[in-house]
N, C-alpha and C positions, 0 to 999 in steps of 0.2 A: 698299160703296161702288161703284160702278164705278170701275176707274181710270182711263177715258175717256170721264167724265162733264164735259160745260162746260155753263156757262152766262151768255148774254148779256143782258146790259140794253140793253130798247131793242131798237125794229123796224125803227130807222130803217134808210135807203140801207144804211148802213154795217153794220149789224147782220145785215138779211137776207144780206146778201155774205157776210158771216163764217158766220152756221150754215150754209149750204151750206160751205163749204168746210172748217168743220172736219166735218161729216156724213160730206161726202169722204172725210176722214183716220181715221175710223172710231167719232168722239167721238160718245156718245149727248146731245143737243144741246135743251136748254130754253131757252127766250126769252122773258122778262117783260118787258111793254109796260104803261105805265099808261094809255093810249090804248086804245079801242076795236078799232081797227082798226092796223094796219102801214101805215110807211110816212114817219111822223114829219112833214119839210118838205114830203117827196114823198107831194103828196095833193090832192085835189079837193076843190069842194063846185057845188054846183049850188042854182040861185036860180032857181024859173019857168021852168022848162025852159031856163036857161043854163047851160051848162057847164063852169066855170073849171077850170088847173090851181092849187094853191091856194096854191104854192111856186117852186120849182124852173120854169123855163120855155124854157130853152135846153137841145135834145140835141147834144151834143158826143162823139166819141170811144166810140162803138159797138162796137169793138173791145173793150172794159172787161168790155160784158156776152156780148158771144160769147162772150170767154175764161172767164168764170163757166160758163156752159153747156156747152162744151167738156170743162174739166176733171169736170163732174159726166156728162159721156156724156148727156146729152140736147141733141135736136135744137133751138134758139131758134126754128125757124119753127112749130115745133108749139104755143110762148108770147108769140111779139112776132114784131111786123112793124114796119119803118121805112124811111121811103124819105128820098133825099137831095134837101135843095131848092137852086136855083138863086140868092138872094140870103138873105144872109146877116143886111142889116139893111136900110132906108131909113132913111137920116139926113136929118132937116129944121131950116135952120135959120133964126134971126130975120131975114134979108135974105132968103128966100125960094127960096135955094138947095137944093136935094134931088138927097143924092148914093143911087143903088143898089148897096150894096157888094156887087158879084157873088162866088158864093164859085169861079166863073171865074175864075183870075191873069188873064188876056188881057181877059174882058170889066171886069173890077177895074181893071186900067191902064188900059184908055180911058177908066171912067168920070173916073175923078181926073184926066186928062190935059186931056178934053176940059170937065171942069166944073170945076175949080179950078185946072189950068195946072200939075199937076206933072209933072215929067219922067219917062217910065216906065221908066227904069232907076232911078231912085228908091226906088217900089214895091218893082222886082223886086229889087234890093238889100235892103234893108227885109225881106221876105220869105223868102229866102234864107237871110240872119242869124236869123231865127228860128227858120226850121229846124233848123238847126248849132246852136245854143245848144240848142234844145226835146231834140232826140237827144242830143247829146254832153252839156249840162250837166244840163237837164232830166227826163231818164231814170234819173241816177242819184238826184237828189234827192224823184220822184215814185213812184220805184220798188222802194224801200228805203230800208232802216232808217239813219238817218244817227246812229245810239246806238249802232251794233254795230262793232268793228273789222273783222268779215267784210266791210263792206262796205269799208271805210277801206282793208282789204288788195288785196279783187276788183275793187275799180269802175275801171273807164279815164278814171284824171285824168287822165294824159297828154294823153286826146286830149282831154278835158272842157275844162280849160287852154287850150289849142290853141285852143278855140273863143271865147273869152272875153276881152274886151278891157276896157282902164280904165273904159271911157264903163260898160258893164254893171255895176260895181260900184264906182263913184266918184262915179256921176252920178244924177239922178233918171230916171226914165219918162219925165217933162216933157223935159228936158233932151237924152236918146238922141232923142225926136221932133221936138224943134223943130232940132236940129242935122243929121235926116233929110228934114226934108220943108221946100217953100219956102212955102207955105200954111197960115197958122193953122186953116183948115179943116179941115185933114188932120192937122194936131198934135189937134187935140182928139179927132177921128177915134179916133186910136191913142191918144192919152191914158185914153177908156174903158176900156182893159182892166185897169187898174189896179183898175176895180170888181170884176173878176170874183174877186178874194179880198177884196172888200171894203174898199178901200185909197184913198188919196193919191196921183195922177198926179203931184204936186208934191213928195213925199216917198220913195213906192216906190222902190225900186232901179230899175234903169234893165234888169234882168235881165231884167223881166216883159216888157222887147219879145217875150218868147219867145211867147206869149200868143196871137196874132193867125196863130200855126202852125194853131192846131187850127180854126180858119172857114175860111181862104184856101189852107192847104195839104193840110188834112186835109178840112173840109168840113163844114157844118151837114146838121143831119137833121133829119124831125119823125115822131116811134113813133106812130103809128094808135090811138087812143083819146086821144091825149094821154100828156101825160108823166107820167099815175096808170098809166099801162100796164106802164111801167117796174114800179113798183111789184108790180102781182100780179103780172107773171112771174115777179120773182125771187121772192115769196111763197108761189105757187104750184108752182116747183122744191123750194123749202125744203121743203114739204109732202109734196114727192114722195121727196124724199130723207129721211121721215121726221121732221123736226124737228118739236118738238112749241112750240106757242104758247098762252101765256099772257095774253090779254087782261083790261083792266082790273085790273090785278095790279102795281101799283106797287114795285119793291124799297125797302126803309127800313132794309137793311143789308148791308157786305158782312164777312161774319165773318170773322175773321183770326186763327188761335192760333198762337203761334210764328216771327210773320212770313211765313204762307203761309195760302192763301183756304183755308178749310173749305168755302165755299157762299154764299150769301144767305138772308136774311130777307125773304122777297116776301110778303105779304098778311099771313096768320098763322100760317104756316108759315117752317121751317126748312130748307132744300133746301141737301143735299150736293154740293157737287163739287170736280173738282181742282184746274178752271180757271175762270175770273168773265174774260170781258171787255165792256168796260163802254163801251158807243154813246152812252152819256148824257156830257153835257158832262162835261169832265174838274173842270174848276171847282164842280160839285156833287156830283161823285161824292166829292172829297177832302172838303168840306165834310160832305156829308151821307148819305153812305153810309160816310165811312171816319173823319168826325167827325174830321177834319185839318183843323181850320182856319188855325192855320201854314201848312200844305203850301197851302191855299185861299189864303191872301194872299199867299201869293210868286207865284201866277200872275198876278196881278191888277197888277202890276208890268210886265207887256204891254201894250201898249195894245188896247182893244177893235175888231173891225172895225169898218163902218157896218152899222146896220139899212135898215129897209126902212118906206116907209108903201105898201099897196098895195089898190086902189078896186077891184073886181069891178063892172065894169058890165055890164048886160044893153042894147045900143041898137038902136034900133028904125029902123035906117037901116043900108045898106051904102058904105062908101068904098071905093071902086075903088084908089083912089092908095094906102090900106096896104096891107102884106103880113102875112106870120105876126110878125115882129120889125120896129117902128119904133122912133125914136129923134126927139126933139123936143130939141134942143139951147137950154141957156141961151146967152145971151150973155156972160157970164162965169163960164167955168171954175173960176178960181179961188177967184172969190169964195164961192162954190157949198163947196169942199172945205173954207174958212175957217170956212165956216158949220158943215158938218155935223161936222169933227173938234177945230175951235178952239174957238167960242162954241159948242158941241155944239146946237144949233135948226136950224130950214128957213131957207132961203133963200127971197125972196122970186119970183125966176124959176129954177125949180130945171128940171132935166134930167128928161124924162118919157119911160119908155119903155112902149110898148103892143104887148103881144102877142095875137094875135088868131088862135088856134087853128080859129074856123069859117074861114078864108079854103083849110082844106086840107078840114074833115068840116063843109062846109055843112048845115047842116037837122037834123046830130046832137049839134054843142055850141050849137049856137044855132037859134031855129025860122027859116025860109024869110022870106029877104027882113031878116035879121037878124045883129048880130053882139054876140062875148061878149068883151068887152073886159078884158082884164088889165091895170092899169092902173097902174104903181111907178115911186118915187120915194126914190131914197136918201136916208135917214135916220139923224142919230144914233144909236148906243144909249143903251137907256135911263139916264139916270141922274136921276131923277124928275122929268122935266120934266114941264108941262100937257098929256098927249095929247089930251084932248078938244079943248082951244084947238086946239093944232095939226093936228089932222085936220081942222078945219074948215077953218083959215087952206090948208091945203096943197090942201083940194077945189076954194077959190075961186082960186088959185094955177094948178093944173091948169087949172082952166074957161077961165080967162081968157089964159091958153097955147095953148091947142087952138082955141079960137075963132080967136083971133088967125091961127093959122097954116094950120089948116084952112078959115077964114073959113064957120062954122056956129055954128050954137047948141047946144053939146052938152046944156046943162042939160037941156031941154027931149026929148032922144033918151037921157033913162036911163031904163029903163024897171023895170030891178032893179037893186040894190043892195048891196053887202057893207063890209067894210073890216077892216084885218088890220094892228096897229101894233106896236112891239117890244114893248110889254107883253103883248098878247096869244101873239108868237112865243116869248119868254120860257116861257109859261104852259104853252101847247099841248104846246111841244117840249122845253122847261128848257135853250134855251138861253142861258146866262148874259147881261140885260141886254140882250136880242132881237139880240144878236151873230150876222149870219148865218154867219159865218166862223170864230167864236171868237176871233182874234186879229188885228190886222191886219198886213199886210207893208209896215210906214212906216217900216221901215230893213234895214240891210243885212245884217243879221245874224237878221233874221226867220228864216227859216226851221230854223236852227238852234235857236233857242230854244223850239221848239213844242214840246211833249209829246213823248218819245217812244211807242211802241204799245208797251210794257212800261214796267211797275214796276221802278224798282231794289233798293227797301227791302221789296215782298212777293211774294215767290214762285208763280207762279199768277196775277197778278193782270194784262190786258192790257188795251190802250184800241182805238179802231177811231172815227172819224168826223171830223167835220169841226171841231173842238175840237182834234185833237193832228195831230203828223204825217201825212202831206203837207198839211192842208190844206182847206178847205170848198170845196162845190161837189160833182154830181156824178161826175163824171171821179175824183176827187181822192177821196173817200168810198169808192168802188168798188178804188181804189188803198192806202186802206187795210185794208182787209178781206184783200185779196191779201199787204200788208208783216206784218201780227200773225198770220196763220195761218200766213205762213212761218216768223217764229220763234217761234210753238207749236209747229210740225213739228220744228225743232231741237232745242228743250228739251225736247222730246217721246225726243227718239233721246239726249241727253243720260243 
């Protein structure tokens, strides 16, 4: 058996990036994936000439991908192209107010001042604080393991502590935003960023006010070909680096001898390896692959993140008032989150997100004169609700809202349709309860409670992906690949 053999369970974005990094480190890498293709949630579907990103639709921090190609000594442009976009999102409110959230800070400040009466200094100050928090605090949490003494010893904690105020630790995101802005519409706009990790702004800590930094200080981007091009680029890079992929081959068990991994049982084969990295949801890893139901049950003490209901609609018309990213806000945001996290059901007036990649690639992602609408609402994680009934309700809620705010008849414009619910999300991607981000961040200790990127009990077992540190979403999954690879490199030296 090679002393440099690594197995990765799952070809999600974190699994792909980890495969590349370990290959660069000199490991012989095999990736086992139960589905027929790579990508996990970051995939695509085609319906009657309409192409849709199946899952994540927002591209931030291309530096994470640039870094991956850099360490692999490959030119990113040979695999992947992207461009910056001038508008982060267009926001629609029930009273007819429409806010264009420009990625240019000067334009954003002017828009919020003219339409919502926000003082320019309030917006500038908020985004300056977001940048300080991200660079001084977020960089520690997101780029390093919180479970290794080296992080505690060498991280710039003094600088981090100087950036943190009591409100970031002890107030909710909503409380921070309400004290920062004059208009409730602005508060709602910035409350939305809690959903970027599946959380509730009325419970999540004020520290999440660093998230808008990514859009308004760093920028929003569009990958040519849609989000699936990220998966394709990293997959092709992994192949170039000699990674071997085994699709339609689920791992049934992680083999452990004397508290050390010896490999996996994949399909009908025993496959030996020195290290195993699970990109599978950490709950399912313990429950099914390690048969450790006690440890799996312990993980359930943490609240699950929200899930989603997604309607993929081929629309036989174009809407000039819409952009790449669009939000139609509920009139009562707090009631919506109460339904999602407390009542575990849908709100009758949901906030609706619409992504339209045909805005950037017309005639390619949708036929000429038509648009591909990725229509999503936040949903509770799966607790056994009647999703057939909830999907019908959600569709009616969404159509009623869009008809009202766009002054049209959406029902008659839908010529192609597919639906994705929390049950399908769980089945397709092994995300427990269909939670998109594993656990929520609805407590000030949430960042510290996420499972580490390594096992403290089993030597040679590691974890990457959205259900472990530092969290879900493309940027954090790519960062988790970097963290786990660094830990493996350090352990290898020892």
